[in-house]
N, CA, C and O atoms as a printed pandas DataFrame, in Angstrom:
     atom_number atom_name residue_name chain_id  residue_number  x_coord  y_coord  z_coord
0              1         N          MET        A               1  103.041  107.691  138.541
1              2        CA          MET        A               1  102.814  107.681  137.119
2              3         C          MET        A               1  101.459  108.304  136.829
3              4         O          MET        A               1  100.562  108.314  137.671
4              5         N          GLN        A               2  101.337  108.816  135.626
5              6        CA          GLN        A               2  100.111  109.510  135.241
6              7         C          GLN        A               2   99.971  109.456  133.720
7              8         O          GLN        A               2  100.966  109.386  132.998
8              9         N          ILE        A               3   98.724  109.489  133.240
9             10        CA          ILE        A               3   98.474  109.518  131.797
10            11         C          ILE        A               3   98.973  110.857  131.247
11            12         O          ILE        A               3   98.716  111.909  131.832
12            13         N          LYS        A               4   99.683  110.810  130.125
13            14        CA          LYS        A               4  100.130  112.043  129.472
14            15         C          LYS        A               4   98.908  112.846  129.036
15            16         O          LYS        A               4   97.889  112.264  128.666
16            17         N          PRO        A               5   98.997  114.164  129.076
17            18        CA          PRO        A               5   97.825  114.992  128.765
18            19         C          PRO        A               5   97.340  114.909  127.317
19            20         O          PRO        A               5   96.221  115.328  127.021
20            21         N          ASP        A               6   98.156  114.381  126.419
21            22        CA          ASP        A               6   97.762  114.303  125.007
22            23         C          ASP        A               6   97.016  113.021  124.658
23            24         O          ASP        A               6   97.002  112.611  123.497
24            25         N          PHE        A               7   96.393  112.383  125.650
25            26        CA          PHE        A               7   95.595  111.185  125.401
26            27         C          PHE        A               7   94.220  111.374  126.008
27            28         O          PHE        A               7   94.061  112.011  127.049
28            29         N          THR        A               8   93.232  110.809  125.336
29            30        CA          THR        A               8   91.858  110.882  125.822
30            31         C          THR        A               8   91.207  109.523  125.655
31            32         O          THR        A               8   91.682  108.682  124.892
32            33         N          ILE        A               9   90.131  109.319  126.367
33            34        CA          ILE        A               9   89.410  108.052  126.314
34            35         C          ILE        A               9   87.932  108.326  126.056
35            36         O          ILE        A               9   87.362  109.282  126.581
36            37         N          GLN        A              10   87.325  107.472  125.240
37            38        CA          GLN        A              10   85.906  107.598  124.917
38            39         C          GLN        A              10   85.266  106.220  124.992
39            40         O          GLN        A              10   85.905  105.214  124.686
40            41         N          LYS        A              11   84.016  106.180  125.398
41            42        CA          LYS        A              11   83.277  104.920  125.412
42            43         C          LYS        A              11   82.582  104.739  124.071
43            44         O          LYS        A              11   81.878  105.630  123.597
44            45         N          VAL        A              12   82.790  103.571  123.467
45            46        CA          VAL        A              12   82.161  103.230  122.195
46            47         C          VAL        A              12   81.464  101.889  122.410
47            48         O          VAL        A              12   82.119  100.847  122.451
48            49         N          GLY        A              13   80.160  101.912  122.546
49            50        CA          GLY        A              13   79.424  100.700  122.886
50            51         C          GLY        A              13   79.794  100.269  124.294
51            52         O          GLY        A              13   79.630  101.028  125.248
52            53         N          SER        A              14   80.287   99.059  124.417
53            54        CA          SER        A              14   80.699   98.568  125.738
54            55         C          SER        A              14   82.212   98.589  125.908
55            56         O          SER        A              14   82.737   98.097  126.908
56            57         N          THR        A              15   82.913   99.160  124.930
57            58        CA          THR        A              15   84.370   99.223  124.943
58            59         C          THR        A              15   84.823  100.667  125.108
59            60         O          THR        A              15   84.137  101.601  124.693
60            61         N          TYR        A              16   85.975  100.830  125.712
61            62        CA          TYR        A              16   86.578  102.147  125.856
62            63         C          TYR        A              16   87.778  102.217  124.915
63            64         O          TYR        A              16   88.571  101.280  124.830
64            65         N          ILE        A              17   87.895  103.331  124.215
65            66        CA          ILE        A              17   88.976  103.527  123.252
66            67         C          ILE        A              17   89.784  104.758  123.675
67            68         O          ILE        A              17   89.237  105.841  123.883
68            69         N          ALA        A              18   91.084  104.562  123.793
69            70        CA          ALA        A              18   91.991  105.671  124.110
70            71         C          ALA        A              18   92.764  106.036  122.844
71            72         O          ALA        A              18   93.263  105.166  122.131
72            73         N          VAL        A              19   92.850  107.318  122.586
73            74        CA          VAL        A              19   93.563  107.807  121.405
74            75         C          VAL        A              19   94.395  109.034  121.776
75            76         O          VAL        A              19   94.147  109.707  122.777
76            77         N          ALA        A              20   95.381  109.295  120.937
77            78        CA          ALA        A              20   96.202  110.490  121.113
78            79         C          ALA        A              20   95.493  111.686  120.497
79            80         O          ALA        A              20   94.779  111.551  119.504
80            81         N          VAL        A              21   95.692  112.849  121.086
81            82        CA          VAL        A              21   95.155  114.101  120.560
82            83         C          VAL        A              21   96.290  115.116  120.497
83            84         O          VAL        A              21   97.385  114.870  121.004
84            85         N          GLY        A              22   96.022  116.238  119.882
85            86        CA          GLY        A              22   97.028  117.300  119.816
86            87         C          GLY        A              22   98.268  116.873  119.055
87            88         O          GLY        A              22   98.182  116.096  118.104
88            89         N          GLU        A              23   99.404  117.373  119.465
89            90        CA          GLU        A              23  100.676  117.090  118.797
90            91         C          GLU        A              23  101.008  115.600  118.801
91            92         O          GLU        A              23  101.588  115.090  117.843
92            93         N          THR        A              24  100.647  114.915  119.858
93            94        CA          THR        A              24  100.964  113.493  119.973
94            95         C          THR        A              24  100.270  112.681  118.883
95            96         O          THR        A              24  100.782  111.641  118.471
96            97         N          SER        A              25   99.123  113.138  118.415
97            98        CA          SER        A              25   98.400  112.393  117.376
98            99         C          SER        A              25   99.169  112.357  116.049
99           100         O          SER        A              25   98.849  111.553  115.173
100          101         N          LYS        A              26  100.166  113.211  115.896
101          102        CA          LYS        A              26  100.972  113.209  114.674
102          103         C          LYS        A              26  101.935  112.024  114.632
103          104         O          LYS        A              26  102.368  111.607  113.557
104          105         N          THR        A              27  102.270  111.484  115.811
105          106        CA          THR        A              27  103.234  110.380  115.866
106          107         C          THR        A              27  102.658  109.101  116.444
107          108         O          THR        A              27  103.212  108.025  116.217
108          109         N          PHE        A              28  101.562  109.186  117.183
109          110        CA          PHE        A              28  100.930  108.012  117.774
110          111         C          PHE        A              28   99.647  107.736  117.008
111          112         O          PHE        A              28   98.664  108.462  117.157
112          113         N          HIS        A              29   99.651  106.690  116.187
113          114        CA          HIS        A              29   98.530  106.435  115.287
114          115         C          HIS        A              29   97.707  105.208  115.677
115          116         O          HIS        A              29   96.993  104.650  114.844
116          117         N          ALA        A              30   97.802  104.796  116.906
117          118        CA          ALA        A              30   97.087  103.606  117.348
118          119         C          ALA        A              30   95.904  103.974  118.224
119          120         O          ALA        A              30   95.748  105.117  118.652
120          121         N          MET        A              31   95.076  102.972  118.476
121          122        CA          MET        A              31   93.999  103.103  119.456
122          123         C          MET        A              31   94.246  102.022  120.500
123          124         O          MET        A              31   94.699  100.923  120.179
124          125         N          ILE        A              32   93.948  102.344  121.735
125          126        CA          ILE        A              32   94.085  101.381  122.815
126          127         C          ILE        A              32   92.691  101.013  123.291
127          128         O          ILE        A              32   91.936  101.878  123.737
128          129         N          LYS        A              33   92.342   99.724  123.198
129          130        CA          LYS        A              33   91.033   99.254  123.643
130          131         C          LYS        A              33   91.126   98.841  125.110
131          132         O          LYS        A              33   92.041   98.121  125.509
132          133         N          LEU        A              34   90.170   99.306  125.898
133          134        CA          LEU        A              34   90.139   98.993  127.321
134          135         C          LEU        A              34   88.774   98.449  127.710
135          136         O          LEU        A              34   87.751   98.834  127.143
136          137         N          ASN        A              35   88.773   97.553  128.680
137          138        CA          ASN        A              35   87.502   97.101  129.247
138          139         C          ASN        A              35   87.129   98.057  130.386
139          140         O          ASN        A              35   87.801   99.068  130.590
140          141         N          GLU        A              36   86.082   97.747  131.112
141          142        CA          GLU        A              36   85.614   98.635  132.181
142          143         C          GLU        A              36   86.675   98.844  133.264
143          144         O          GLU        A              36   86.859   99.963  133.743
144          145         N          THR        A              37   87.360   97.794  133.644
145          146        CA          THR        A              37   88.406   97.901  134.663
146          147         C          THR        A              37   89.558   98.759  134.165
147          148         O          THR        A              37   90.064   99.614  134.893
148          149         N          GLY        A              38   89.969   98.530  132.934
149          150        CA          GLY        A              38   91.042   99.333  132.346
150          151         C          GLY        A              38   90.673  100.800  132.276
151          152         O          GLY        A              38   91.502  101.666  132.552
152          153         N          ALA        A              39   89.429  101.085  131.906
153          154        CA          ALA        A              39   88.972  102.472  131.841
154          155         C          ALA        A              39   88.926  103.103  133.230
155          156         O          ALA        A              39   89.248  104.280  133.389
156          157         N          PHE        A              40   88.527  102.326  134.230
157          158        CA          PHE        A              40   88.517  102.822  135.608
158          159         C          PHE        A              40   89.925  103.245  136.021
159          160         O          PHE        A              40   90.114  104.326  136.579
160          161         N          LEU        A              41   90.906  102.394  135.746
161          162        CA          LEU        A              41   92.294  102.721  136.091
162          163         C          LEU        A              41   92.804  103.900  135.258
163          164         O          LEU        A              41   93.502  104.772  135.776
164          165         N          TRP        A              42   92.458  103.925  133.980
165          166        CA          TRP        A              42   92.854  105.035  133.108
166          167         C          TRP        A              42   92.364  106.358  133.686
167          168         O          TRP        A              42   93.131  107.315  133.790
168          169         N          ASN        A              43   91.097  106.411  134.058
169          170        CA          ASN        A              43   90.525  107.655  134.576
170          171         C          ASN        A              43   91.203  108.100  135.860
171          172         O          ASN        A              43   91.380  109.299  136.079
172          173         N          LEU        A              44   91.582  107.164  136.707
173          174        CA          LEU        A              44   92.327  107.526  137.918
174          175         C          LEU        A              44   93.686  108.123  137.552
175          176         O          LEU        A              44   94.105  109.137  138.109
176          177         N          LEU        A              45   94.360  107.477  136.610
177          178        CA          LEU        A              45   95.683  107.947  136.191
178          179         C          LEU        A              45   95.618  109.255  135.412
179          180         O          LEU        A              45   96.600  109.996  135.371
180          181         N          ALA        A              46   94.497  109.545  134.807
181          182        CA          ALA        A              46   94.331  110.813  134.095
182          183         C          ALA        A              46   94.154  111.965  135.080
183          184         O          ALA        A              46   94.492  113.110  134.778
184          185         N          GLU        A              47   93.624  111.652  136.254
185          186        CA          GLU        A              47   93.362  112.688  137.263
186          187         C          GLU        A              47   94.587  113.077  138.067
187          188         O          GLU        A              47   94.794  114.251  138.376
188          189         N          ARG        A              48   95.413  112.064  138.410
189          190        CA          ARG        A              48   96.567  112.377  139.273
190          191         C          ARG        A              48   97.621  111.281  139.197
191          192         O          ARG        A              48   97.377  110.193  138.675
192          193         N          ASP        A              49   98.781  111.590  139.724
193          194        CA          ASP        A              49   99.923  110.687  139.774
194          195         C          ASP        A              49   99.675  109.627  140.851
195          196         O          ASP        A              49   99.482  109.965  142.019
196          197         N          LEU        A              50   99.678  108.354  140.468
197          198        CA          LEU        A              50   99.411  107.270  141.408
198          199         C          LEU        A              50  100.441  106.152  141.261
199          200         O          LEU        A              50  101.022  105.964  140.192
200          201         N          THR        A              51  100.655  105.421  142.337
201          202        CA          THR        A              51  101.534  104.253  142.304
202          203         C          THR        A              51  100.710  103.006  141.999
203          204         O          THR        A              51   99.480  103.044  142.030
204          205         N          GLU        A              52  101.388  101.909  141.706
205          206        CA          GLU        A              52  100.678  100.653  141.473
206          207         C          GLU        A              52   99.909  100.226  142.719
207          208         O          GLU        A              52   98.794   99.715  142.612
208          209         N          ASP        A              53  100.494  100.429  143.898
209          210        CA          ASP        A              53   99.798  100.075  145.144
210          211         C          ASP        A              53   98.525  100.891  145.324
211          212         O          ASP        A              53   97.505  100.359  145.760
212          213         N          GLU        A              54   98.575  102.174  144.992
213          214        CA          GLU        A              54   97.381  103.017  145.102
214          215         C          GLU        A              54   96.307  102.581  144.105
215          216         O          GLU        A              54   95.118  102.594  144.423
216          217         N          LEU        A              55   96.725  102.199  142.916
217          218        CA          LEU        A              55   95.774  101.709  141.917
218          219         C          LEU        A              55   95.153  100.390  142.360
219          220         O          LEU        A              55   93.958  100.166  142.168
220          221         N          THR        A              56   95.958   99.525  142.948
221          222        CA          THR        A              56   95.449   98.254  143.465
222          223         C          THR        A              56   94.415   98.499  144.550
223          224         O          THR        A              56   93.358   97.869  144.556
224          225         N          ASP        A              57   94.712   99.408  145.464
225          226        CA          ASP        A              57   93.760   99.739  146.528
226          227         C          ASP        A              57   92.466  100.301  145.951
227          228         O          ASP        A              57   91.380   99.999  146.446
228          229         N          ALA        A              58   92.579  101.112  144.912
229          230        CA          ALA        A              58   91.389  101.685  144.279
230          231         C          ALA        A              58   90.530  100.583  143.644
231          232         O          ALA        A              58   89.304  100.612  143.749
232          233         N          LEU        A              59   91.173   99.622  142.992
233          234        CA          LEU        A              59   90.429   98.504  142.411
234          235         C          LEU        A              59   89.705   97.705  143.489
235          236         O          LEU        A              59   88.554   97.305  143.316
236          237         N          LEU        A              60   90.395   97.479  144.600
237          238        CA          LEU        A              60   89.780   96.734  145.702
238          239         C          LEU        A              60   88.575   97.471  146.264
239          240         O          LEU        A              60   87.617   96.842  146.714
240          241         N          GLY        A              61   88.615   98.786  146.243
241          242        CA          GLY        A              61   87.502   99.579  146.734
242          243         C          GLY        A              61   86.322   99.634  145.775
243          244         O          GLY        A              61   85.189   99.888  146.185
244          245         N          GLU        A              62   86.592   99.397  144.508
245          246        CA          GLU        A              62   85.551   99.504  143.476
246          247         C          GLU        A              62   84.942   98.150  143.088
247          248         O          GLU        A              62   83.751   98.059  142.790
248          249         N          TYR        A              63   85.767   97.110  143.094
249          250        CA          TYR        A              63   85.332   95.798  142.630
250          251         C          TYR        A              63   85.533   94.752  143.729
251          252         O          TYR        A              63   86.402   94.897  144.589
252          253         N          GLU        A              64   84.732   93.719  143.687
253          254        CA          GLU        A              64   84.853   92.637  144.658
254          255         C          GLU        A              64   85.812   91.579  144.120
255          256         O          GLU        A              64   85.400   90.551  143.582
256          257         N          ILE        A              65   87.110   91.863  144.282
257          258        CA          ILE        A              65   88.163   90.948  143.845
258          259         C          ILE        A              65   89.203   90.857  144.948
259          260         O          ILE        A              65   89.224   91.679  145.863
260          261         N          ASP        A              66   90.061   89.857  144.856
261          262        CA          ASP        A              66   91.118   89.709  145.856
262          263         C          ASP        A              66   92.330   90.559  145.467
263          264         O          ASP        A              66   92.461   90.977  144.316
264          265         N          ARG        A              67   93.205   90.807  146.426
265          266        CA          ARG        A              67   94.363   91.674  146.216
266          267         C          ARG        A              67   95.271   91.135  145.113
267          268         O          ARG        A              67   95.789   91.912  144.312
268          269         N          GLU        A              68   95.469   89.842  145.059
269          270        CA          GLU        A              68   96.353   89.260  144.050
270          271         C          GLU        A              68   95.836   89.536  142.639
271          272         O          GLU        A              68   96.613   89.900  141.756
272          273         N          THR        A              69   94.554   89.367  142.424
273          274        CA          THR        A              69   93.954   89.636  141.116
274          275         C          THR        A              69   94.045   91.116  140.773
275          276         O          THR        A              69   94.376   91.477  139.644
276          277         N          ALA        A              70   93.750   91.971  141.746
277          278        CA          ALA        A              70   93.816   93.421  141.519
278          279         C          ALA        A              70   95.241   93.844  141.160
279          280         O          ALA        A              70   95.444   94.607  140.216
280          281         N          ALA        A              71   96.220   93.349  141.910
281          282        CA          ALA        A              71   97.616   93.713  141.655
282          283         C          ALA        A              71   98.063   93.223  140.283
283          284         O          ALA        A              71   98.794   93.924  139.583
284          285         N          ARG        A              72   97.629   92.028  139.893
285          286        CA          ARG        A              72   97.988   91.483  138.582
286          287         C          ARG        A              72   97.368   92.328  137.461
287          288         O          ARG        A              72   98.026   92.618  136.462
288          289         N          ASP        A              73   96.099   92.719  137.634
289          290        CA          ASP        A              73   95.436   93.558  136.634
290          291         C          ASP        A              73   96.112   94.914  136.500
291          292         O          ASP        A              73   96.299   95.416  135.391
292          293         N          VAL        A              74   96.476   95.503  137.629
293          294        CA          VAL        A              74   97.159   96.802  137.617
294          295         C          VAL        A              74   98.499   96.673  136.906
295          296         O          VAL        A              74   98.831   97.490  136.048
296          297         N          LYS        A              75   99.260   95.661  137.258
297          298        CA          LYS        A              75  100.573   95.469  136.633
298          299         C          LYS        A              75  100.433   95.318  135.114
299          300         O          LYS        A              75  101.223   95.875  134.352
300          301         N          ARG        A              76   99.433   94.567  134.690
301          302        CA          ARG        A              76   99.219   94.334  133.259
302          303         C          ARG        A              76   98.916   95.638  132.521
303          304         O          ARG        A              76   99.488   95.893  131.461
304          305         N          ILE        A              77   98.034   96.456  133.062
305          306        CA          ILE        A              77   97.692   97.696  132.351
306          307         C          ILE        A              77   98.837   98.703  132.409
307          308         O          ILE        A              77   99.084   99.417  131.436
308          309         N          VAL        A              78   99.534   98.766  133.534
309          310        CA          VAL        A              78  100.674   99.688  133.635
310          311         C          VAL        A              78  101.748   99.304  132.620
311          312         O          VAL        A              78  102.328  100.175  131.972
312          313         N          GLU        A              79  102.014   98.015  132.480
313          314        CA          GLU        A              79  103.000   97.566  131.492
314          315         C          GLU        A              79  102.566   97.923  130.075
315          316         O          GLU        A              79  103.383   98.375  129.272
316          317         N          ALA        A              80  101.295   97.726  129.764
317          318        CA          ALA        A              80  100.792   98.033  128.420
318          319         C          ALA        A              80  100.844   99.528  128.137
319          320         O          ALA        A              80  101.252   99.942  127.052
320          321         N          LEU        A              81  100.435  100.332  129.098
321          322        CA          LEU        A              81  100.453  101.787  128.897
322          323         C          LEU        A              81  101.880  102.313  128.801
323          324         O          LEU        A              81  102.160  103.224  128.021
324          325         N          THR        A              82  102.770  101.745  129.587
325          326        CA          THR        A              82  104.189  102.147  129.531
326          327         C          THR        A              82  104.775  101.781  128.171
327          328         O          THR        A              82  105.467  102.592  127.555
328          329         N          ALA        A              83  104.503  100.568  127.702
329          330        CA          ALA        A              83  105.039  100.115  126.416
330          331         C          ALA        A              83  104.556  100.976  125.260
331          332         O          ALA        A              83  105.254  101.126  124.257
332          333         N          ASN        A              84  103.353  101.545  125.400
333          334        CA          ASN        A              84  102.794  102.404  124.351
334          335         C          ASN        A              84  103.133  103.875  124.539
335          336         O          ASN        A              84  102.696  104.714  123.751
336          337         N          GLY        A              85  103.907  104.203  125.575
337          338        CA          GLY        A              85  104.321  105.593  125.786
338          339         C          GLY        A              85  103.223  106.505  126.279
339          340         O          GLY        A              85  103.270  107.711  126.036
340          341         N          VAL        A              86  102.230  105.956  126.969
341          342        CA          VAL        A              86  101.087  106.739  127.411
342          343         C          VAL        A              86  101.308  107.344  128.804
343          344         O          VAL        A              86  100.697  108.355  129.149
344          345         N          LEU        A              87  102.173  106.728  129.592
345          346        CA          LEU        A              87  102.388  107.215  130.972
346          347         C          LEU        A              87  103.584  108.141  131.063
347          348         O          LEU        A              87  104.558  108.013  130.320
348          349         N          GLN        A              88  103.483  109.067  131.985
349          350        CA          GLN        A              88  104.628  109.942  132.271
350          351         C          GLN        A              88  105.024  109.782  133.720
351          352         O          GLN        A              88  105.968  110.427  134.177
């Protein structure tokens, strides 16, 4: 899975905001708020196609958390991004 090219993310204060750009902005009128972990995963998915296991491994390499917590966080963001039509 990977972030569709018509989405971008910007840091606003301590929060990250993802919005649609280009043609997609004509039909997607929402903003997605992300914390630091969510933005980290977003940026990985914007760069290349990754699986949930690869994202979990990346979280484990970046943050001091256990595998269960990392996998749960990954699943949560993947579900949210999928529900909003952001992933391809």
